[in-house]
C-alpha positions in Angstrom: -3.1 -16.6 -11.3 -2.8 -14.5 -8.7 -5.6 -12.2 -7.4 -5.7 -8.7 -7.7 -4.7 -7.8 -3.9 -1.7 -10.2 -4.3 -0.6 -8.6 -7.7 -0.9 -5.0 -6.4 1.2 -5.9 -3.5 3.6 -7.5 -5.7 3.9 -4.2 -7.7 4.3 -2.3 -4.6 7.1 -4.3 -3.5 9.4 -2.5 -5.5 10.7 1.1 -4.2 11.2 2.5 -7.6 7.6 1.4 -8.6 6.3 2.8 -4.7 8.2 6.0 -6.0 6.8 6.6 -9.3 3.0 5.9 -7.4 4.1 8.7 -4.8 5.1 11.0 -7.3 1.5 10.4 -9.8 -0.3 11.1 -6.5 0.7 14.9 -7.2 -0.2 15.1 -11.0 -0.3 13.1 -14.4 3.2 12.8 -15.7 4.5 11.5 -19.2 6.9 8.2 -18.8 9.9 10.9 -19.5 8.9 13.0 -17.0 9.0 10.0 -14.7 12.4 8.9 -15.8 13.9 11.8 -15.4 15.3 12.0 -11.4 16.3 8.4 -11.9 19.4 7.1 -13.0 18.0 4.4 -15.5 16.7 4.5 -19.3 13.4 5.6 -20.1 12.9 1.8 -21.5 13.4 0.7 -17.4 11.1 3.1 -16.2 8.3 1.9 -18.8 8.9 -1.6 -17.8 8.2 -0.5 -14.0 5.0 1.3 -15.3 3.9 -1.9 -17.2 4.1 -3.7 -13.7 1.9 -0.7 -12.3 -0.3 -1.0 -15.1 -0.9 -4.7 -14.9 -1.8 -4.4 -11.3 -4.0 -1.8 -12.2 -2.6 0.9 -10.5 -1.9 3.2 -13.2 -2.9 3.7 -17.0 -2.1 5.6 -19.9 -3.8 8.1 -21.4 -3.5 10.3 -24.8 -3.4 13.6 -25.0 -2.5 15.5 -28.2 1.3 14.1 -28.5 2.0 12.2 -25.8 0.6 9.8 -23.1 0.4 10.8 -19.7 0.3 7.8 -16.9 -2.5 8.3 -14.4 -2.7 6.9 -11.1 -6.0 4.7 -10.4 -6.3 5.9 -7.1 -9.8 3.0 -6.4 -7.4 0.0 -6.4 -6.2 1.6 -3.2 -9.7 1.1 -1.8 -9.1 -2.7 -2.5 -5.7 -2.6 0.0 -7.1 -0.5 2.4 -10.0 -2.6 2.8 -8.1 -5.7 3.3 -5.3 -4.2 5.8 -8.5 -2.3 7.9 -10.0 -6.2 8.3 -6.5 -7.1 9.9 -6.1 -4.0 11.6 -9.6 -4.3 13.4 -8.9 -8.2 14.3 -5.4 -7.6 15.6 -7.0 -4.9 17.5 -9.7 -6.7 19.0 -7.1 -9.1 19.9 -5.4 -6.7 21.9 -8.5 -5.4 23.7 -9.1 -9.0 25.0 -5.2 -9.3 26.0 -5.8 -5.6 28.1 -8.8 -7.5 29.8 -6.8 -10.6 30.9 -3.9 -8.2 32.3 -6.3 -6.4 34.2 -7.6 -9.3 35.2 -4.3 -10.4 36.6 -3.0 -7.1 38.1 -6.7 -6.9 40.2 -5.8 -10.6 41.5 -2.3 -9.7 42.5 -3.5 -6.8 44.2 -6.2 -8.8 46.1 -3.5 -11.0 47.0 -1.1 -8.8 48.4 -4.0 -7.1 50.3 -4.9 -10.3 51.9 -1.6 -10.8 53.2 
């Protein structure tokens, strides 16, 4: 069984699903509204939405006769925390490299000055 982070990244691996998420950042929409700009059936878009729903990225509500799809933004906190942890580690590694390169540069300058 995959962990939630893996499920979320897998769901977002598809460009259509990423586009659906981007459109849902603007406002909730029905499946029909979400399907309108695509050259695919409403059923195909529903399958994409099911993947997003299984990953916890969207939920379907109930408003009168419609079932608007809603973006669950809290899931992005999980992704952001994961990405931020590795960004910080990479930044620390680059800072250590900067120190080593500065020391090498200083050593070269001292050698040239002694010559």
